[in-house]
N, C-alpha and C positions, 0 to 999 in steps of 0.2 A: 236095265239099271234098277228095276223095281222088284227084283226077285228076292226070295229068301226070308221074308218076314215070318217070324213064328206067330202062332195064333195069339199068344199073350201080347206080343208086341203089336200085332195088328189090332187087337182089341183096344189097347191103350192109345194107339194112334187114332183109331176111329173116335174114341171118347174125346181126345184132344181136338180132332177136326171138328166134331160137333160143337164143342165149346167155342172154338174159333169161328165157326160158321154162324153162330148166334150173335157174334159181336158185330158192331157197325163197321162198314167199310171206312167210315171217317176215322176210326181208331187205328186203322192199319197204316203202315208206312206207305209212301208213294214213290213210284218211279215216274220220270218224265221222258217220254219218247220224243226225240227232236228230229222230225223229218227234214230232208234237204229242201223239200217243197211243202209249204203249208204250215199250219200252226202246231205248236207242241201239244202233246196229249198226255194227260196224267192218268195213271192206273194205280189203284190201291192194291197192295200185294201182301200175301202171306209169304213168310220167309221159310225156305227149306234149307237150313244150314247144317243139318246133321245127316249122317248116312241113313238113319231111319226115316227122317222126313223126306229126304231125296228119293228113297225107294218107294215110299207111299204116294208122294205127289198128289195128284188130283184123282187118283183111283176112286171109283165108286161114287163120285160126285155127279149128281144129275142136274144140279143148278149152279150156275156161275154168273153173277151179275156182269153186265156189259163192261163196266169200267173197273173190273177186278180181275186179278190173276194170281199166279204163284211165281215167285222169284227163287230160283235154285242157285245156291252159292257153292262153289267148289274151291278147294284149297289152292289149286294150281290150274293154269291154262293148259289145255290139251285137247285131244280128240274126244268129243262127247257124242253119245248116241242115246236116244230115248225111244220108247215104244209106247203103245196105247193099251197094253194088256190091262184088263179090268177097268178101263176108262170108258164110260158109256157116252161121252159127248165128244164131238169133234173139236179139235184145238188148232191154234196156230202156235208152233213152238219156235221161239226166237232165240238163236244162239248169239251170245255177246262175248267179245274178247276182253282181255284185261285192260285195254284202253277205252272200254265202254262203247265200242262200235259194233253194230249188228253185222255179223259175218255170214249168217245163213238163216233161212227161215223155212221150216216145214209147214206149209199151209194146208188147212182143211184136212187134217189127219183123219184116218179111218178108225172109228171107235172099236175097241176090243182087239185091235190088230197087234200081232207080235212081231211085225216087220220092224227092223231097226231103222231109225230115222237119224242118221248121223249128221253132225255139223260138217260142212265142207271145208272149214278152216278151224284152227284151234280156237277154243272158247273157254271161258271161265265161269260165265253166268248163263242162265237160261230163264227166259220168261215165257210162261204158258198163259195164253189168253183164249177166249172163245174163237172158234173157227171163223174166218172172214174178217177178223179184227184188223189185220194188217192192210187188207184191201180197202176196208171202210175208212181208215184213217191215213192212208197213203204212206204206210211204213214199208221201207224196202231195205235191202242190204246196203250197207254204207252209211245208214242213218246212225245217229248217236243216241245214247240213253244216259240220263242222270239217275244214279242210284240214290237211295236214301242216305242222308248225311251220316247217320249212325246205323251201322249194321251189326247184328250179333256176331260173335266169334264163329268161325267156320270150323266145324269138327268133322 
């Protein structure tokens, strides 16, 4: 999903990422993961709501705070697939349907891998967090997620 960025786009995205990365996670919107067992967990998220942001994702990131991630917004629910190309850290990739239910989790992904990691069911949103996050906080398929009240337009 993250192929095809031109050098100019890649440079502008890296500048934007650096600007965002310098900001406090307190200023980021939050999602709340609601497990069937245990307490809700809040995660500050950067929003990937455009094709360029979705393609770039967390590529080249060497640091990601524990309670921070990236929320990918897609215009429609459907089959989604991610990969780890140019991503130096292992992630948990959480696929979420239009009803805000977790439908699939790719746990402990392999850094830099070009293997496709598809959702097993249709999804409209994807949350990327540090590897092992789901296990640490008891997040499993079938759990729910509350998205930020105000989301930017999906393009």
